[in-house]
PAFI-6524 format. One record per residue (C-alpha): residue number from 1; chain; x, y negated, z negated. Coordinates in steps of 0.2 Angstrom, whole numbers, plus 5000, padded with zeros to 4 digits. Layout:
# PAFI-6524
n_chain_px_py_pz
NUM_A_X_Y_Z
...
# end
This chain:
# PAFI-6524
n_chain_px_py_pz
1_A_5828_4342_4943
2_A_5830_4324_4950
3_A_5822_4329_4967
4_A_5806_4333_4959
5_A_5803_4315_4953
6_A_5797_4311_4970
7_A_5784_4322_4970
8_A_5766_4324_4964
9_A_5761_4340_4952
10_A_5755_4349_4969
11_A_5769_4344_4979
12_A_5782_4351_4966
13_A_5773_4367_4965
14_A_5771_4368_4983
15_A_5790_4368_4984
16_A_5793_4379_4970
17_A_5780_4391_4977
18_A_5791_4388_4996
19_A_5806_4392_4990
20_A_5804_4405_4982
21_A_5793_4413_4998
22_A_5809_4406_5009
23_A_5823_4414_4998
24_A_5814_4432_4994
25_A_5812_4433_5016
26_A_5829_4428_5015
27_A_5832_4412_5024
28_A_5845_4402_5021
29_A_5846_4386_5010
30_A_5828_4389_5005
31_A_5827_4374_4995
32_A_5833_4364_5006
33_A_5821_4371_5018
34_A_5806_4370_5008
35_A_5811_4351_5002
36_A_5814_4346_5020
37_A_5797_4355_5028
38_A_5787_4347_5011
39_A_5794_4329_5016
40_A_5789_4327_5036
41_A_5770_4335_5029
42_A_5771_4322_5014
43_A_5775_4307_5029
44_A_5764_4315_5044
45_A_5750_4316_5031
46_A_5752_4295_5027
47_A_5757_4291_5042
48_A_5738_4297_5049
49_A_5729_4291_5034
50_A_5726_4308_5026
51_A_5736_4308_5010
52_A_5727_4303_4996
53_A_5706_4309_5004
54_A_5701_4320_4990
55_A_5685_4336_4991
56_A_5683_4332_5009
57_A_5675_4348_5012
58_A_5661_4342_5000
59_A_5660_4325_5007
60_A_5660_4332_5025
61_A_5647_4345_5021
62_A_5637_4333_5009
63_A_5638_4318_5025
64_A_5628_4333_5037
65_A_5614_4339_5023
66_A_5609_4320_5020
67_A_5610_4315_5038
68_A_5600_4329_5044
69_A_5612_4329_5058
70_A_5623_4344_5063
71_A_5641_4340_5064
72_A_5644_4350_5081
73_A_5662_4353_5075
74_A_5657_4365_5062
75_A_5644_4371_5073
76_A_5655_4379_5086
77_A_5665_4385_5070
78_A_5648_4394_5060
79_A_5646_4405_5078
80_A_5662_4411_5077
81_A_5661_4417_5058
82_A_5665_4401_5047
83_A_5654_4399_5034
84_A_5651_4382_5024
85_A_5664_4389_5007
86_A_5677_4393_5022
87_A_5674_4373_5029
88_A_5673_4368_5008
89_A_5688_4379_5005
90_A_5700_4373_5019
91_A_5696_4354_5019
92_A_5694_4352_5000
93_A_5713_4358_4999
94_A_5725_4344_4997
95_A_5730_4339_5015
96_A_5748_4343_5009
97_A_5746_4360_5006
98_A_5736_4364_5024
99_A_5751_4356_5036
100_A_5762_4369_5023
101_A_5752_4382_5026
102_A_5750_4378_5045
103_A_5770_4375_5045
104_A_5772_4390_5037
105_A_5763_4401_5049
106_A_5774_4392_5063
107_A_5789_4397_5056
108_A_5782_4416_5053
109_A_5781_4418_5072
110_A_5794_4410_5076
111_A_5805_4421_5066
112_A_5796_4438_5073
113_A_5800_4429_5088
114_A_5817_4427_5088
115_A_5820_4442_5081
116_A_5813_4452_5095
117_A_5822_4441_5108
118_A_5838_4445_5102
119_A_5833_4462_5104
120_A_5831_4460_5122
121_A_5812_4458_5123
122_A_5808_4447_5136
123_A_5799_4430_5134
124_A_5782_4440_5140
125_A_5783_4455_5128
126_A_5790_4443_5114
127_A_5775_4432_5116
128_A_5762_4445_5119
129_A_5771_4455_5099
130_A_5771_4441_5092
131_A_5748_4440_5096
132_A_5748_4455_5089
133_A_5754_4455_5073
134_A_5750_4435_5067
135_A_5734_4426_5069
136_A_5732_4412_5081
137_A_5723_4397_5074
138_A_5717_4381_5084
139_A_5704_4372_5096
140_A_5692_4385_5100
141_A_5692_4380_5117
142_A_5709_4378_5120
143_A_5715_4393_5130
144_A_5731_4391_5134
145_A_5734_4404_5118
146_A_5720_4416_5122
147_A_5702_4418_5129
148_A_5689_4431_5125
149_A_5692_4439_5110
150_A_5709_4434_5110
151_A_5704_4417_5107
152_A_5712_4406_5094
153_A_5703_4406_5078
154_A_5694_4392_5067
155_A_5709_4386_5052
156_A_5692_4386_5042
157_A_5696_4406_5042
158_A_5711_4409_5035
159_A_5707_4412_5017
160_A_5697_4426_5020
161_A_5708_4432_5035
162_A_5722_4433_5022
163_A_5711_4441_5011
164_A_5707_4455_5023
165_A_5725_4455_5027
166_A_5733_4460_5008
167_A_5716_4473_5007
168_A_5720_4482_5022
169_A_5739_4483_5019
170_A_5736_4487_4999
171_A_5721_4503_5005
172_A_5727_4510_5023
173_A_5743_4503_5029
174_A_5744_4514_5043
175_A_5728_4516_5050
176_A_5729_4495_5048
177_A_5746_4495_5059
178_A_5736_4507_5071
179_A_5722_4494_5073
180_A_5734_4480_5075
181_A_5745_4491_5090
182_A_5730_4496_5099
183_A_5721_4476_5099
184_A_5726_4468_5113
185_A_5728_4454_5101
186_A_5728_4451_5081
187_A_5715_4440_5085
188_A_5702_4451_5095
189_A_5703_4463_5078
190_A_5699_4449_5068
191_A_5683_4445_5077
192_A_5678_4461_5078
193_A_5678_4464_5060
194_A_5669_4447_5058
195_A_5656_4455_5070
196_A_5657_4471_5058
197_A_5656_4462_5042
198_A_5671_4467_5036
199_A_5676_4448_5033
# end
């Protein structure tokens, strides 16, 4: 298994996890695909100077606390339901883990979009359908991907949202699907559930 030699332990685990995931959902050349995405994530992380950073969440929160100055970016996200433990979780992840998660989200959305287009849906209809069933993360002020309750969600909420999705699928999938269908977007459903204290 010579390909493993160029990766550290975290990267080996990511390669294994995503190769299996891609295989499970029937994507061709799942190992090669996972390896290409991982290599790109590593290259970009090194280029941007984030590759060797560790425990960034702890550092950022401690800096905010010790300086007595509110981090405005975090403050805006806290208004969206983000807690300090969410900030800590997201930024304490290895940069490659974060990049892989974001990339996998993109692939999931693209796969659904392509499948809807292949079935004959218009671009607008396919995009609207993708937004109904997948969270859209990003800059809170970027209204290109929705505004109001359809606005992008902070990436720091990703873990809590994933736990919520899992729980809903396990407890009452039919009701959950119904709520997704009735919501303008998946983000609107999530924002409603955050306000209700369910996420």
